[in-house]
C-alpha positions in Angstrom: 114.4 86.6 80.5 114.4 89.3 77.9 112.4 91.4 80.1 114.9 91.4 82.8 117.9 92.3 80.9 116.0 95.4 79.1 115.2 96.3 82.9 118.8 96.3 83.7 120.0 98.6 80.6 116.9 100.9 80.8 116.7 101.9 84.7 120.0 101.8 85.5 120.2 100.9 89.3 116.9 99.3 89.1 114.9 96.1 88.2 111.3 95.5 88.0 109.9 92.8 90.2 109.1 89.8 88.3 105.6 89.0 90.7 104.3 92.3 90.9 106.4 94.7 88.5 107.0 97.2 90.8 110.4 98.8 90.8 113.2 97.5 93.1 116.4 99.1 93.9 119.5 96.9 93.0 121.3 98.4 96.0 119.0 97.5 98.6 116.3 95.6 97.5 113.5 95.0 100.3 112.4 91.4 99.2 116.1 90.3 98.5 116.6 88.4 95.7 116.8 84.7 94.4 118.7 83.1 91.6 117.0 81.0 89.1 118.9 79.3 86.0 121.7 81.3 86.4 119.8 84.7 86.4 119.4 87.0 89.7 115.9 88.4 90.3 115.3 91.3 92.5 112.0 91.5 95.1 109.9 94.3 96.3 109.0 92.5 99.6 109.5 88.8 100.8 106.3 87.5 99.9 107.1 88.4 96.2 110.5 86.4 96.4 108.8 83.5 98.3 105.7 83.4 95.6 108.6 83.3 93.1 110.8 80.5 94.2 107.6 78.1 94.5 106.8 78.9 90.9 109.5 80.8 89.2 108.5 79.8 84.8 104.7 81.2 85.3 105.9 84.6 86.6 108.8 85.3 84.1 106.6 84.1 81.1 103.7 86.9 82.3 101.4 84.1 82.7 101.5 84.7 86.3 101.1 88.2 88.3 100.3 89.3 91.5 98.7 92.9 91.2 99.4 95.3 94.0 
């Protein structure tokens, strides 16, 4: 969660996809978004969003990451 907050302040209109680490535009995230525990996460593509929605906690903790 801290990573998400820092991304919002540091990057202005972009966010780091929690699954693959790619930078995503908040204005038009190609993978859409997903809400989890009151937070909104943005994704580079649909595959990352689907992977996150199935099991978000390992991605948020850094335990799991997909290399692109």
